[in-house]
C-alpha atoms as a printed R data frame, in Angstrom:
    type eleno elety resid chain resno       x       y      z
1   ATOM     1    CA   MET     A     1 140.284  66.929 81.415
2   ATOM     2    CA   ASN     A     2 143.934  66.605 81.518
3   ATOM     3    CA   ARG     A     3 145.080  70.298 80.448
4   ATOM     4    CA   LYS     A     4 148.513  69.394 78.978
5   ATOM     5    CA   LEU     A     5 146.849  66.666 76.586
6   ATOM     6    CA   VAL     A     6 144.402  69.198 75.302
7   ATOM     7    CA   GLU     A     7 147.254  71.728 74.750
8   ATOM     8    CA   THR     A     8 149.809  69.062 73.228
9   ATOM     9    CA   LEU     A     9 147.022  67.766 70.978
10  ATOM    10    CA   GLY     A    10 146.272  70.998 69.435
11  ATOM    11    CA   LYS     A    11 149.922  72.100 69.271
12  ATOM    12    CA   VAL     A    12 150.255  68.360 67.106
13  ATOM    13    CA   ILE     A    13 147.090  69.447 64.760
14  ATOM    14    CA   VAL     A    14 148.549  72.803 63.935
15  ATOM    15    CA   ALA     A    15 152.092  71.134 63.408
16  ATOM    16    CA   ALA     A    16 150.105  68.468 60.805
17  ATOM    17    CA   GLY     A    17 148.941  71.379 59.266
18  ATOM    18    CA   TRP     A    18 152.097  72.874 58.178
19  ATOM    19    CA   ALA     A    19 153.436  69.312 57.297
20  ATOM    20    CA   ASP     A    20 154.750  70.786 53.962
21  ATOM    21    CA   ASN     A    21 155.551  73.995 55.640
22  ATOM    22    CA   LYS     A    22 153.250  75.615 52.958
23  ATOM    23    CA   LEU     A    23 149.641  76.946 53.882
24  ATOM    24    CA   THR     A    24 148.172  79.484 51.563
25  ATOM    25    CA   SER     A    25 146.223  82.539 53.540
26  ATOM    26    CA   ASP     A    26 143.022  80.502 52.610
27  ATOM    27    CA   GLU     A    27 144.143  77.377 53.966
28  ATOM    28    CA   ILE     A    28 145.750  79.192 57.404
29  ATOM    29    CA   GLU     A    29 142.220  80.469 57.775
30  ATOM    30    CA   ASN     A    30 140.352  76.993 57.224
31  ATOM    31    CA   LEU     A    31 142.773  75.871 59.778
32  ATOM    32    CA   LYS     A    32 141.902  78.480 62.131
33  ATOM    33    CA   ASP     A    33 138.056  77.469 61.616
34  ATOM    34    CA   LEU     A    34 138.975  73.273 62.332
35  ATOM    35    CA   LEU     A    35 140.977  74.943 65.524
36  ATOM    36    CA   PHE     A    36 138.194  76.626 66.678
37  ATOM    37    CA   GLN     A    37 135.636  73.724 66.372
38  ATOM    38    CA   PHE     A    38 138.720  71.798 68.610
39  ATOM    39    CA   GLN     A    39 138.609  74.713 70.768
40  ATOM    40    CA   ARG     A    40 134.789  73.803 71.299
41  ATOM    41    CA   SER     A    41 135.698  70.744 73.451
42  ATOM    42    CA   ILE     A    42 138.222  73.311 75.835
43  ATOM    43    CA   PRO     A    43 137.182  77.119 75.894
44  ATOM    44    CA   ASP     A    44 139.860  78.973 77.481
45  ATOM    45    CA   PRO     A    45 141.258  82.190 76.635
46  ATOM    46    CA   ARG     A    46 145.176  80.597 77.195
47  ATOM    47    CA   GLU     A    47 144.492  77.839 74.907
48  ATOM    48    CA   ASP     A    48 143.406  81.124 72.048
49  ATOM    49    CA   ALA     A    49 146.482  82.836 72.489
50  ATOM    50    CA   MET     A    50 149.085  79.496 72.366
51  ATOM    51    CA   PHE     A    51 147.274  78.168 69.244
52  ATOM    52    CA   ALA     A    52 147.428  81.714 67.540
53  ATOM    53    CA   LEU     A    53 150.865  81.868 68.149
54  ATOM    54    CA   TYR     A    54 151.477  78.688 66.797
55  ATOM    55    CA   ILE     A    55 149.596  78.623 63.863
56  ATOM    56    CA   LYS     A    56 151.572  81.555 62.636
57  ATOM    57    CA   SER     A    57 154.412  80.047 61.011
58  ATOM    58    CA   PRO     A    58 155.593  76.566 59.910
59  ATOM    59    CA   ILE     A    59 156.660  73.954 62.551
60  ATOM    60    CA   PRO     A    60 160.479  73.033 62.235
61  ATOM    61    CA   THR     A    61 161.239  69.098 61.781
62  ATOM    62    CA   ALA     A    62 162.720  68.824 65.330
63  ATOM    63    CA   GLU     A    63 160.143  70.794 67.181
64  ATOM    64    CA   ARG     A    64 157.502  68.664 65.105
65  ATOM    65    CA   GLU     A    65 159.021  65.603 66.649
66  ATOM    66    CA   ARG     A    66 159.379  66.726 70.103
67  ATOM    67    CA   LEU     A    67 155.165  67.730 69.872
68  ATOM    68    CA   VAL     A    68 154.632  63.791 68.696
69  ATOM    69    CA   GLU     A    69 156.944  62.977 71.816
70  ATOM    70    CA   GLU     A    70 155.407  65.053 74.396
71  ATOM    71    CA   LEU     A    71 151.974  63.290 72.977
72  ATOM    72    CA   ARG     A    72 153.303  60.166 73.451
73  ATOM    73    CA   GLU     A    73 153.810  61.003 77.129
74  ATOM    74    CA   VAL     A    74 150.424  62.302 77.923
75  ATOM    75    CA   VAL     A    75 148.113  60.075 76.349
76  ATOM    76    CA   TRP     A    76 148.185  56.973 78.534
77  ATOM    77    CA   SER     A    77 144.635  56.225 79.857
78  ATOM    78    CA   ASP     A    78 141.740  54.687 77.592
79  ATOM    79    CA   GLU     A    79 139.976  58.389 78.341
80  ATOM    80    CA   ASP     A    80 142.940  60.027 76.743
81  ATOM    81    CA   LYS     A    81 142.483  57.771 73.738
82  ATOM    82    CA   SER     A    82 138.796  58.355 73.707
83  ATOM    83    CA   PHE     A    83 139.422  62.427 74.024
84  ATOM    84    CA   VAL     A    84 141.509  62.193 71.356
85  ATOM    85    CA   LEU     A    85 139.748  60.170 68.593
86  ATOM    86    CA   SER     A    86 136.300  62.210 69.604
87  ATOM    87    CA   THR     A    87 137.728  65.554 69.577
88  ATOM    88    CA   LEU     A    88 139.286  64.800 65.839
89  ATOM    89    CA   LYS     A    89 136.175  63.357 64.876
90  ATOM    90    CA   LYS     A    90 134.083  66.781 66.079
91  ATOM    91    CA   MET     A    91 136.679  68.809 64.627
92  ATOM    92    CA   VAL     A    92 136.537  67.282 60.905
93  ATOM    93    CA   GLU     A    93 132.536  67.268 61.087
94  ATOM    94    CA   ALA     A    94 132.335  71.113 61.283
95  ATOM    95    CA   ASP     A    95 131.150  70.716 57.226
96  ATOM    96    CA   GLY     A    96 128.971  67.782 57.518
97  ATOM    97    CA   GLN     A    97 128.813  63.929 58.120
98  ATOM    98    CA   ILE     A    98 132.452  61.970 58.062
99  ATOM    99    CA   THR     A    99 133.704  60.532 54.915
100 ATOM   100    CA   ASP     A   100 134.734  56.913 54.387
101 ATOM   101    CA   ASP     A   101 138.222  58.124 53.916
102 ATOM   102    CA   GLU     A   102 138.303  60.111 57.215
103 ATOM   103    CA   GLN     A   103 136.605  57.098 59.196
104 ATOM   104    CA   ALA     A   104 139.908  55.072 57.802
105 ATOM   105    CA   VAL     A   105 142.291  57.720 58.964
106 ATOM   106    CA   LEU     A   106 140.608  57.860 62.506
107 ATOM   107    CA   SER     A   107 140.808  53.817 62.581
108 ATOM   108    CA   ASP     A   108 144.492  54.480 61.778
109 ATOM   109    CA   ILE     A   109 144.951  57.079 64.463
110 ATOM   110    CA   SER     A   110 142.967  54.855 67.137
111 ATOM   111    CA   ALA     A   111 145.636  52.051 66.306
112 ATOM   112    CA   ALA     A   112 148.812  54.712 66.444
113 ATOM   113    CA   LEU     A   113 147.591  56.164 69.842
114 ATOM   114    CA   GLU     A   114 148.746  52.409 71.222
115 ATOM   115    CA   SER     A   115 152.076  53.371 70.835
116 ATOM   116    CA   VAL     A   116 151.585  57.127 69.796
117 ATOM   117    CA   ASN     A   117 154.778  56.986 67.463
118 ATOM   118    CA   THR     A   118 155.720  59.660 64.329
119 ATOM   119    CA   GLY     A   119 153.336  57.677 62.163
120 ATOM   120    CA   ILE     A   120 150.135  59.567 64.031
121 ATOM   121    CA   PHE     A   121 151.837  62.517 62.672
122 ATOM   122    CA   GLY     A   122 151.050  61.854 59.117
123 ATOM   123    CA   ASP     A   123 147.685  60.047 59.751
124 ATOM   124    CA   LEU     A   124 146.634  63.942 61.566
125 ATOM   125    CA   GLY     A   125 148.037  65.451 58.225
126 ATOM   126    CA   ARG     A   126 146.060  63.263 55.803
127 ATOM   127    CA   LEU     A   127 142.888  63.712 57.861
128 ATOM   128    CA   LEU     A   128 143.546  67.708 58.117
129 ATOM   129    CA   ARG     A   129 143.975  67.768 54.356
130 ATOM   130    CA   ILE     A   130 140.557  66.271 53.646
131 ATOM   131    CA   ALA     A   131 138.792  68.462 55.998
132 ATOM   132    CA   MET     A   132 140.589  71.805 54.987
133 ATOM   133    CA   GLN     A   133 139.371  70.852 51.416
134 ATOM   134    CA   ARG     A   134 135.969  70.703 52.485
135 ATOM   135    CA   ARG     A   135 135.942  73.507 54.761
136 ATOM   136    CA   SER     A   136 137.345  75.586 51.577
137 ATOM   137    CA   TRP     A   137 134.644  74.063 49.875
138 ATOM   138    CA   ALA     A   138 131.924  75.526 52.412
139 ATOM   139    CA   VAL     A   139 133.627  79.307 52.584
140 ATOM   140    CA   ARG     A   140 133.995  79.235 48.671
141 ATOM   141    CA   ASN     A   141 130.521  78.004 47.878
142 ATOM   142    CA   ALA     A   142 129.110  81.814 47.171
143 ATOM   143    CA   PRO     A   143 129.140  83.758 44.270
144 ATOM   144    CA   ASN     A   144 132.642  85.999 43.440
145 ATOM   145    CA   ARG     A   145 131.820  89.605 43.721
146 ATOM   146    CA   GLU     A   146 135.872  90.590 43.393
147 ATOM   147    CA   ARG     A   147 136.468  93.395 45.360
148 ATOM   148    CA   TYR     A   148 134.247  92.051 48.720
149 ATOM   149    CA   PHE     A   149 135.104  88.487 47.941
150 ATOM   150    CA   GLU     A   150 137.377  88.216 51.260
151 ATOM   151    CA   ASP     A   151 134.556  90.079 53.257
152 ATOM   152    CA   PHE     A   152 132.083  87.897 51.555
153 ATOM   153    CA   LEU     A   153 133.708  84.240 52.935
154 ATOM   154    CA   ILE     A   154 134.421  85.857 56.121
155 ATOM   155    CA   ASN     A   155 130.987  87.347 57.000
156 ATOM   156    CA   LYS     A   156 128.123  87.386 54.362
157 ATOM   157    CA   VAL     A   157 126.045  89.636 55.838
158 ATOM   158    CA   TYR     A   158 128.826  92.400 56.119
159 ATOM   159    CA   TYR     A   159 128.980  91.767 52.448
160 ATOM   160    CA   GLU     A   160 125.769  92.665 51.818
161 ATOM   161    CA   VAL     A   161 125.506  95.707 54.254
162 ATOM   162    CA   GLN     A   162 128.871  97.002 52.249
163 ATOM   163    CA   ARG     A   163 127.075  95.762 48.659
164 ATOM   164    CA   ARG     A   164 123.766  97.794 49.826
165 ATOM   165    CA   LEU     A   165 126.256 101.180 50.377
166 ATOM   166    CA   GLU     A   166 127.731 100.945 46.924
167 ATOM   167    CA   LEU     A   167 123.677 101.425 45.778
168 ATOM   168    CA   SER     A   168 122.839 103.918 47.779
169 ATOM   169    CA   ASP     A   169 124.004 107.261 49.159
170 ATOM   170    CA   ILE     A   170 123.665 106.151 52.924
171 ATOM   171    CA   ASP     A   171 126.575 106.820 55.234
172 ATOM   172    CA   LEU     A   172 126.319 104.601 58.370
173 ATOM   173    CA   LYS     A   173 129.091 106.547 60.123
174 ATOM   174    CA   ILE     A   174 130.181 103.189 61.455
175 ATOM   175    CA   PRO     A   175 133.986 102.442 62.094
176 ATOM   176    CA   ASP     A   176 134.517  99.256 59.857
177 ATOM   177    CA   GLU     A   177 135.380  96.546 62.778
178 ATOM   178    CA   GLU     A   178 132.334  97.568 64.299
179 ATOM   179    CA   LEU     A   179 130.036  97.508 61.208
180 ATOM   180    CA   ARG     A   180 132.093  93.409 60.925
181 ATOM   181    CA   LYS     A   181 130.264  93.267 64.432
182 ATOM   182    CA   LEU     A   182 127.094  94.670 64.263
183 ATOM   183    CA   SER     A   183 126.597  92.910 61.122
184 ATOM   184    CA   LEU     A   184 127.649  89.325 62.873
185 ATOM   185    CA   VAL     A   185 124.922  90.390 65.426
186 ATOM   186    CA   GLY     A   186 122.500  91.361 63.301
187 ATOM   187    CA   GLY     A   187 122.895  88.446 61.064
188 ATOM   188    CA   MET     A   188 122.639  85.682 64.061
189 ATOM   189    CA   MET     A   189 119.694  87.415 65.315
190 ATOM   190    CA   ALA     A   190 118.091  86.992 61.837
191 ATOM   191    CA   ARG     A   191 119.118  83.449 61.991
192 ATOM   192    CA   VAL     A   192 117.180  82.703 65.188
193 ATOM   193    CA   ALA     A   193 114.312  84.635 63.719
194 ATOM   194    CA   GLN     A   194 114.135  82.757 60.198
195 ATOM   195    CA   THR     A   195 113.999  79.338 61.873
196 ATOM   196    CA   ASP     A   196 110.578  79.113 60.762
197 ATOM   197    CA   ASN     A   197 111.537  80.386 57.698
198 ATOM   198    CA   LEU     A   198 109.286  83.505 58.481
199 ATOM   199    CA   VAL     A   199 110.635  86.937 59.927
200 ATOM   200    CA   VAL     A   200 107.308  88.660 61.264
201 ATOM   201    CA   LYS     A   201 106.777  92.161 61.824
202 ATOM   202    CA   ASN     A   202 107.540  92.140 65.549
203 ATOM   203    CA   GLU     A   203 110.380  90.372 64.823
204 ATOM   204    CA   ILE     A   204 111.862  92.362 62.362
205 ATOM   205    CA   ASP     A   205 110.993  95.552 65.052
206 ATOM   206    CA   LYS     A   206 112.549  93.851 67.897
207 ATOM   207    CA   ILE     A   207 115.810  93.274 65.759
208 ATOM   208    CA   THR     A   208 115.909  96.919 64.782
209 ATOM   209    CA   SER     A   209 115.136  98.128 68.288
210 ATOM   210    CA   ILE     A   210 118.023  95.861 69.803
211 ATOM   211    CA   LEU     A   211 120.709  97.352 67.463
212 ATOM   212    CA   GLU     A   212 119.300 100.888 68.384
213 ATOM   213    CA   THR     A   213 118.894 100.610 72.117
214 ATOM   214    CA   ASN     A   214 122.103  97.924 72.989
215 ATOM   215    CA   TRP     A   215 124.364  98.660 70.482
216 ATOM   216    CA   GLY     A   216 123.834 102.428 69.934
217 ATOM   217    CA   LEU     A   217 122.876 102.626 66.500
218 ATOM   218    CA   SER     A   218 120.701 105.325 64.540
219 ATOM   219    CA   HIS     A   219 117.310 104.331 63.798
220 ATOM   220    CA   GLU     A   220 118.415 104.758 60.019
221 ATOM   221    CA   ALA     A   221 121.997 102.302 60.823
222 ATOM   222    CA   ALA     A   222 119.985  99.917 62.777
223 ATOM   223    CA   THR     A   223 117.397  99.472 60.263
224 ATOM   224    CA   PHE     A   224 120.009  99.156 57.199
225 ATOM   225    CA   VAL     A   225 121.891  96.488 59.143
226 ATOM   226    CA   MET     A   226 118.429  94.710 60.101
227 ATOM   227    CA   GLU     A   227 117.186  94.785 56.375
228 ATOM   228    CA   SER     A   228 120.474  93.423 55.287
229 ATOM   229    CA   ALA     A   229 120.946  90.526 57.788
230 ATOM   230    CA   THR     A   230 117.392  89.421 57.187
231 ATOM   231    CA   ALA     A   231 118.003  88.823 53.424
232 ATOM   232    CA   ASP     A   232 118.224  85.306 52.156
233 ATOM   233    CA   VAL     A   233 122.197  85.810 52.761
234 ATOM   234    CA   CYS     A   234 121.692  84.760 56.063
235 ATOM   235    CA   ARG     A   235 119.704  81.410 55.303
236 ATOM   236    CA   ASP     A   236 122.606  79.247 54.715
237 ATOM   237    CA   PHE     A   237 125.706  81.471 56.096
238 ATOM   238    CA   ASP     A   238 128.696  79.599 57.300
239 ATOM   239    CA   TYR     A   239 128.268  79.166 61.385
240 ATOM   240    CA   LEU     A   240 132.075  78.248 61.997
241 ATOM   241    CA   ARG     A   241 133.426  81.204 60.211
242 ATOM   242    CA   MET     A   242 131.175  84.038 61.292
243 ATOM   243    CA   THR     A   243 130.864  82.643 64.864
244 ATOM   244    CA   ARG     A   244 134.851  82.380 64.617
245 ATOM   245    CA   GLU     A   245 134.872  86.214 63.522
246 ATOM   246    CA   PHE     A   246 132.598  87.008 65.875
247 ATOM   247    CA   SER     A   247 134.573  85.457 68.765
248 ATOM   248    CA   GLU     A   248 137.928  87.327 67.848
249 ATOM   249    CA   LEU     A   249 136.133  90.625 67.741
250 ATOM   250    CA   THR     A   250 134.214  90.352 70.984
251 ATOM   251    CA   THR     A   251 134.677  90.046 74.690
252 ATOM   252    CA   PRO     A   252 133.404  87.416 76.637
253 ATOM   253    CA   ASP     A   253 130.589  90.020 78.237
254 ATOM   254    CA   GLU     A   254 129.657  90.932 74.703
255 ATOM   255    CA   ARG     A   255 129.063  87.221 73.742
256 ATOM   256    CA   LEU     A   256 126.694  87.074 76.697
257 ATOM   257    CA   LYS     A   257 124.979  90.109 75.554
258 ATOM   258    CA   LEU     A   258 124.566  88.690 72.281
259 ATOM   259    CA   LEU     A   259 122.750  85.658 73.610
260 ATOM   260    CA   GLU     A   260 120.395  88.035 75.534
261 ATOM   261    CA   LEU     A   261 119.371  89.440 72.284
262 ATOM   262    CA   LEU     A   262 119.176  86.465 70.646
263 ATOM   263    CA   PHE     A   263 116.369  85.067 73.510
264 ATOM   264    CA   ALA     A   264 114.994  88.924 73.379
265 ATOM   265    CA   VAL     A   265 114.639  88.117 69.334
266 ATOM   266    CA   ALA     A   266 113.007  84.363 69.893
267 ATOM   267    CA   ASN     A   267 110.624  86.158 72.166
268 ATOM   268    CA   ALA     A   268 108.973  88.611 69.827
269 ATOM   269    CA   ASP     A   269 106.187  86.648 68.923
270 ATOM   270    CA   GLY     A   270 105.422  85.929 72.720
271 ATOM   271    CA   ILE     A   271 106.723  82.707 72.602
272 ATOM   272    CA   VAL     A   272 110.440  80.735 72.044
273 ATOM   273    CA   SER     A   273 109.380  77.942 69.771
274 ATOM   274    CA   ASN     A   274 111.695  74.483 69.749
275 ATOM   275    CA   SER     A   275 113.455  75.534 66.785
276 ATOM   276    CA   GLU     A   276 113.971  78.845 68.078
277 ATOM   277    CA   LEU     A   277 115.684  77.750 71.025
278 ATOM   278    CA   GLN     A   278 117.632  75.057 69.304
279 ATOM   279    CA   GLU     A   279 119.219  77.578 67.001
280 ATOM   280    CA   ILE     A   280 120.206  79.882 69.919
281 ATOM   281    CA   THR     A   281 122.006  76.642 71.510
282 ATOM   282    CA   TYR     A   282 123.592  75.812 68.798
283 ATOM   283    CA   ILE     A   283 124.955  79.273 68.020
284 ATOM   284    CA   ALA     A   284 125.802  79.293 71.531
285 ATOM   285    CA   ASP     A   285 127.476  75.962 71.283
286 ATOM   286    CA   TYR     A   286 129.851  77.622 68.459
287 ATOM   287    CA   LEU     A   287 130.472  80.893 70.856
288 ATOM   288    CA   LEU     A   288 131.696  78.490 73.338
289 ATOM   289    CA   LEU     A   289 128.931  79.541 75.757
290 ATOM   290    CA   SER     A   290 128.194  76.145 77.824
291 ATOM   291    CA   HIS     A   291 124.637  74.869 77.945
292 ATOM   292    CA   ASP     A   292 124.263  76.050 81.593
293 ATOM   293    CA   ARG     A   293 124.775  79.640 80.336
294 ATOM   294    CA   VAL     A   294 122.471  79.301 77.682
295 ATOM   295    CA   GLU     A   295 119.591  77.668 80.618
296 ATOM   296    CA   ARG     A   296 120.577  80.118 82.567
297 ATOM   297    CA   THR     A   297 119.974  83.586 80.212
298 ATOM   298    CA   PHE     A   298 117.056  81.516 78.914
299 ATOM   299    CA   LEU     A   299 115.240  81.460 82.337
300 ATOM   300    CA   LYS     A   300 116.321  85.564 83.131
301 ATOM   301    CA   MET     A   301 115.022  86.455 79.391
302 ATOM   302    CA   THR     A   302 112.055  84.522 78.901
303 ATOM   303    CA   PRO     A   303 108.785  85.403 81.178
304 ATOM   304    CA   VAL     A   304 107.545  82.003 82.577
305 ATOM   305    CA   ASN     A   305 104.027  83.034 80.912
306 ATOM   306    CA   ASN     A   306 105.575  82.347 77.785
307 ATOM   307    CA   PHE     A   307 106.683  79.110 78.102
308 ATOM   308    CA   PRO     A   308 104.740  77.680 81.207
309 ATOM   309    CA   SER     A   309 104.309  74.181 80.703
310 ATOM   310    CA   SER     A   310 107.707  72.599 80.638
311 ATOM   311    CA   PRO     A   311 111.130  73.163 81.926
312 ATOM   312    CA   PHE     A   312 114.015  74.150 80.003
313 ATOM   313    CA   ARG     A   313 115.771  71.120 79.314
314 ATOM   314    CA   ASN     A   314 112.812  69.236 78.346
315 ATOM   315    CA   LYS     A   315 112.037  71.888 75.852
316 ATOM   316    CA   LEU     A   316 115.597  71.665 74.745
317 ATOM   317    CA   ASP     A   317 115.400  67.965 74.056
318 ATOM   318    CA   ALA     A   318 111.865  67.751 72.673
């Protein structure tokens, strides 16, 4: 893939978000979510840093015009145009089916790509406004408990842990940032365990054990985080916001370690089911981990006698 095209398209997307030079803190977070969805197509730490820099402040008119001109210079083949459209479509589909309005704007963008004039900037702005409104609805579709509302939006499991701490005398003795990370780990492990709508005792014990042995928690702290993670709050958590938060808090090695933990949880009852494998693959995709990495981790973590009859790819596509 043409890296210059990727970088320029990302900058134009951010600039379109700042089209009126006004973004609230919530809108900035929503734009970060959508940009994270965009980055799933081109996972690269260099793009992470560059986009983070661009999103911090408004983009002046002269720079916006320069970016559109750069886009015109790098979009020249049918493959490039196809990449732009497919990437934008994937980005705005983050919270459900694409709307008729969004489809119409994508059609306008498709036409504008023939010349890549300044009209494409206005179309991108319209597309982002619709997508950001739906993103805002997705993260706000939860009870507002005032003090922890922002934490609830970012990480529902963390919110649940903090809420329970207020109702008990337990002191987990975990730094705040580490608690956020552990809450996300517990939430994603619980999400895998809940794919069959039932978390069995073996899975609960496995999650608790993993939090103790792999993340250095006391038994009390591991149990507390696990209980919060397996509450109903995890059944509909926002993948995009939580996986983005986890990616920002962790190293690549920690994300690979999480992938191994997810397979350990799935295998706690002696077999990795289709639904568990699909759920892990879905989470891995949001964490910018490749399908090849999922396959290798699956083969490493799943004994052949627990899954003897089908190769990985057939299992995933079943």
